[in-house]
N, C-alpha and C positions, 0 to 999 in steps of 0.2 A: 370422202376424205374429210376427217374431222378437223375443226379449227384448232390452231395451236395457240398456246399462251405466248406472251412475249419472251419468256425465258426459254420455252421449248423452241421457238423460232430461232433464237440466238444460238442455241446448241445445234440445231439443224444446220445453220450457216457454217458453223465450225466443222461439222461432220461432212458437209458437201465439199468443203475446202480440203479436209484431211483425207477423205475417201474411206479410210478405215482407221479406227482409233480405239485405244483402251481409255477408260475413264480418266486415268492420269494424264493422257495425251490431250484430251479435251480440256481438262482443268488447266493445263499449261497454256492454253490459248487465251484464257481470260486475262485481260490487262487491268481491269478494275472490277469492283464488286464481285470478286471471286467467291463462288459458293463453296460451302463445305463439301468435301468429297462425297459424303453420304447423300447430301441434297442433290448433287449433280447425278449421282447414280440413280436416284429416284426419278429425276426428270427424264433420264435416258430410258428407264424401264417404262415410264408413261408413254414416251414416244414409240416404244416397241409395241405396247398395247394398242396404240392408235394406228399401227401399221406403217409408220414412217421409217422405222429402224429394225434391223435384225442383227444377229450376232453369230460369231463363231466361238465355240467354247474351246479353251485350252486349259484343261483341268478345271480349276475353280475360277479361272480368269476369262473374261469375255472381251472379245474384240468386236466393236460395233461398226456397222456400216449402214448408209442410207439405202432404203429400198424405194423411196419416192424421189424421183429426179427433181432437181432444182427448177428446171423449166416447167415441169408439170405443176409444181407447187405455185410458181409465179403465175401461171395461167389461171389457176383456181383463185388465187389471192386477188388478181386483177379483176376477174369476173365478179367476185363478191364485192369488191370496192366499187366497180361500175354500177352494180345493182343497188348496193346500199347507199351510195353517196351521190351518184350522178344519173339516176333513173335510166340506166343503160344507154346514156347518150355520150358518145365520144366527143361531140361538140361541146357539151358541158364540161367534160374533163379538160379539154384543151383550153377552153375559156377560163377555167379555174386557174390553170397554170399561167396563162397569159396575164390574168388579173393580179396574180400574186407575184408577177415579174420573175417567174421561174423559167420562162421560155421567151426568147427574143423574137422580134419580127423576122430577123434573118434566119433563125432556126425554123420558124414556121414556114418560111419560103423554101428552105431546103427540104423540109418534109413534103411539101406540096410537089416540088420537083421530083423527088424520089417516087411519089405515088404516080405522078403523070408518066414518068419514064418506065414504070412497071406495066403500064397498060398496053 
């Protein structure tokens, strides 16, 4: 699975939400920094070349759909982040969020309870 650019990832999020869409449908999803139609079409073709997207042809019009599931992409993304930024240590990951005050002590206790209850 090839790495996506920020714009490609943004388009994939829209496609996962829409499930199937024409370029004009994806373009309508942009609320700000709306790309030109041709630029968006190029991004989608790049996603298709990378194996993330496929299409159904209706004459000269293409309806695109994701072939990579959001969950599969999330797993790959998190695996890469763990490797690149946290030396494959979940403890380092949790410590990072705790130090940045992105997770509270109460939330950490809830997570511990969930883990203990699954054993």
